C-alpha positions in Angstrom: 47.4 -105.2 113.5 47.9 -107.8 110.8 45.6 -106.0 108.4 47.3 -102.7 109.3 50.7 -104.1 108.5 49.5 -105.5 105.2 47.9 -102.1 104.3 51.2 -100.3 105.1 53.2 -102.8 103.1 50.8 -102.4 100.1 50.9 -98.6 100.3 54.7 -98.6 100.6 55.1 -100.8 97.5 52.8 -98.5 95.5 54.5 -95.3 96.8 57.9 -96.7 95.9 56.8 -96.9 92.2 55.1 -93.5 92.2 56.4 -90.5 90.2 57.0 -88.5 93.4 60.3 -90.3 94.0 61.5 -89.7 90.5 60.8 -86.0 90.7 63.1 -85.5 93.6 66.8 -84.8 93.3 68.8 -87.6 91.6 71.4 -87.9 94.3 71.8 -89.9 97.5 70.5 -87.6 100.2 72.4 -87.0 103.4 70.3 -89.1 105.7 70.5 -88.1 109.4 71.2 -90.8 111.9 68.3 -93.1 112.9 68.4 -91.5 116.4 67.2 -88.2 114.9 63.9 -89.7 113.6 60.9 -88.4 115.4 58.9 -90.3 118.0 55.1 -90.5 117.9 52.5 -92.6 116.4 54.6 -93.6 113.4 57.9 -94.1 115.2 58.0 -97.9 114.8 57.0 -97.6 111.1 59.7 -95.0 110.4 62.5 -96.8 112.3 61.7 -100.2 110.7 61.7 -98.9 107.2 64.8 -96.7 107.7 66.8 -99.5 109.3 65.9 -101.7 106.4 67.3 -99.1 104.0 64.0 -97.8 102.8 64.4 -94.2 103.8 63.1 -92.6 100.6 60.0 -94.8 100.4 59.4 -94.2 104.1 59.5 -90.5 103.4 56.9 -90.9 100.6 54.6 -92.7 103.0 55.1 -90.0 105.6 54.3 -87.4 103.0 51.0 -89.1 102.2 50.2 -89.2 105.9 51.1 -85.5 106.2 48.6 -84.7 103.4 46.0 -86.8 105.1 46.6 -84.9 108.4 46.3 -81.5 106.6 43.0 -82.7 105.1 41.7 -83.7 108.6 41.8 -87.5 107.9 44.7 -88.9 109.9 43.2 -90.5 113.1 46.6 -90.8 114.8 46.9 -87.0 114.9 43.8 -85.0 115.7 44.0 -81.3 116.7 42.7 -80.2 120.0 39.7 -77.8 119.8 40.8 -74.4 118.7 44.3 -75.6 117.8 44.3 -76.0 114.0 47.4 -77.6 112.5 49.1 -78.1 115.9 50.9 -81.2 114.6 51.8 -79.8 111.1 55.3 -78.7 111.8 56.2 -82.0 113.5 54.8 -84.1 110.7 56.4 -82.0 108.0 59.8 -82.3 109.8 59.3 -86.0 110.1 59.3 -86.3 106.3 62.5 -84.3 106.0 64.3 -86.3 108.7 63.5 -89.5 106.8 64.7 -87.9 103.5 66.3 -84.4 103.6 65.9 -84.1 99.8 62.1 -84.1 100.3 62.0 -80.3 100.5 58.3 -80.0 99.5 57.2 -81.3 102.9 59.0 -78.5 104.8 57.8 -75.8 102.3 54.3 -77.2 102.5 54.2 -77.0 106.2 55.8 -73.6 106.5 53.5 -72.2 103.8 50.4 -73.2 105.7 51.7 -72.1 109.1 52.8 -68.7 107.8 50.3 -67.7 105.1 47.2 -69.9 105.3 44.1 -67.9 106.2 43.3 -68.1 109.9 46.6 -69.8 110.9 49.2 -67.0 111.1 52.1 -68.7 113.0 55.1 -67.3 111.3 57.6 -68.0 114.1 56.7 -71.7 114.0 57.1 -71.6 110.2 60.5 -70.0 110.5 61.7 -72.6 112.9 60.6 -75.4 110.6 62.4 -73.7 107.7 65.6 -73.4 109.8 65.4 -77.1 110.7 65.0 -77.8 107.0 68.1 -75.7 106.2 70.2 -77.6 108.7 69.4 -80.8 106.9 69.5 -79.5 103.3 71.6 -76.3 103.2 71.7 -76.2 99.4 67.9 -75.8 99.1 67.5 -72.2 97.9 63.8 -71.9 98.7 64.3 -72.2 102.5 66.1 -68.8 102.8 63.7 -67.3 100.3 60.7 -68.3 102.5 62.6 -67.0 105.6 63.2 -63.7 103.9 59.5 -63.5 102.9 58.6 -64.1 106.5 60.8 -61.2 107.5 58.8 -59.0 105.1 55.6 -60.3 106.6 56.7 -59.3 110.1 57.6 -55.8 108.8 54.2 -55.5 107.2 55.7 -55.2 103.7 53.3 -57.4 101.9 54.3 -56.1 98.5 57.8 -57.4 98.8 56.7 -60.5 100.6 54.3 -61.5 97.7 56.8 -60.6 95.0 59.5 -62.7 96.7 57.2 -65.7 97.0 55.9 -65.4 93.5 59.5 -65.5 92.2 59.5 -69.2 93.2 56.1 -69.9 91.7 57.3 -72.1 88.9 60.0 -73.9 90.9 59.3 -77.7 90.8 59.4 -77.9 94.6 57.0 -75.1 95.3 53.9 -76.9 96.7 50.6 -76.5 94.9 49.0 -75.4 98.2 51.5 -72.5 98.4 50.5 -71.4 94.9 46.9 -71.4 95.9 47.7 -69.4 99.0 49.4 -66.8 96.9 46.5 -66.5 94.5 44.2 -66.0 97.5 46.5 -63.4 98.9 46.2 -61.5 95.7 42.5 -61.7 95.7 42.2 -60.6 99.4 44.1 -57.5 98.4 41.6 -56.7 95.7 44.1 -57.7 92.9 41.7 -59.7 91.0 43.6 -59.7 87.6 46.8 -60.8 89.3 44.9 -63.6 91.2 43.2 -64.7 88.0 46.6 -65.0 86.2 48.0 -67.2 89.1 45.0 -69.5 89.0 45.3 -69.9 85.3 49.0 -70.8 85.7 48.0 -73.4 88.3 45.4 -74.9 86.0 47.9 -75.1 83.1 50.5 -76.9 85.3 50.2 -80.7 85.4 52.1 -80.8 88.7 49.3 -78.8 90.3 46.6 -81.3 89.5 45.5 -81.4 93.2 44.4 -77.7 92.8 42.8 -77.9 89.4 39.3 -78.3 90.7 39.6 -75.2 92.8 41.4 -73.4 90.1 38.5 -73.8 87.7 36.0 -72.6 90.3 38.2 -69.6 91.1 38.7 -68.6 87.5 34.9 -68.5 87.0 34.5 -66.5 90.2 37.3 -64.0 89.4 36.2 -63.5 85.8 32.6 -62.7 87.0 34.0 -60.3 89.6 36.1 -58.5 87.0 33.1 -58.2 84.7 31.1 -56.8 87.6 33.9 -54.3 88.5 34.1 -53.2 84.8 30.4 -52.7 84.6 30.4 -50.6 87.8 33.1 -48.4 86.4 31.1 -47.9 83.2 28.0 -46.9 85.3 30.0 -44.6 87.5 31.6 -43.0 84.4 28.2 -42.2 82.9 27.1 -40.7 86.1 29.9 -38.2 86.0 29.4 -37.2 82.4 
């Protein structure tokens, strides 16, 4: 326990100096009461830091733990067999309850729940977004994502993708969501559009976490486009 406490303190100090805090809105967020903080494995950590006045740094630490969970490396929260991302909404909401201005956590969780391949839990995503809206009603991307979910339920993927891509360059749009959009384009056979999105990801310093995958995807899509063009030329000669 002693070493764990020291590790948490060290991480907290580093996180408080990180750029993530500076990138968020430069106003004092409307912190919910301490009673609204979530229970669970990190309840003592959250309550202790929040009570000491460290709500924003606590949210930064919770964000790191959310990313660790999404990557499958958070021992405190392990999914049951066949229940991928079962704790994602809870851990995303935990960040927002510590600091309602940390909108990326809610958008990140909702994006995976609604649009990540093989997950498809739009109702859970919508509830997470509604919770986010109650805490941060001025965040314009929450209603945008909810509208995109409505198009998804109607089967109108064209409008859904167009709406989501309208927020592609917003600072709070998670890099994971941008990658999801590029993959959606590719799954629809829209290779040129997918290539453009991956190039935009690679050119954006804020999306550094996706740069490795972007480089691989750009190579893959360019090869696929060359193959498609070559096939068209062959088919064209056959019909001459």
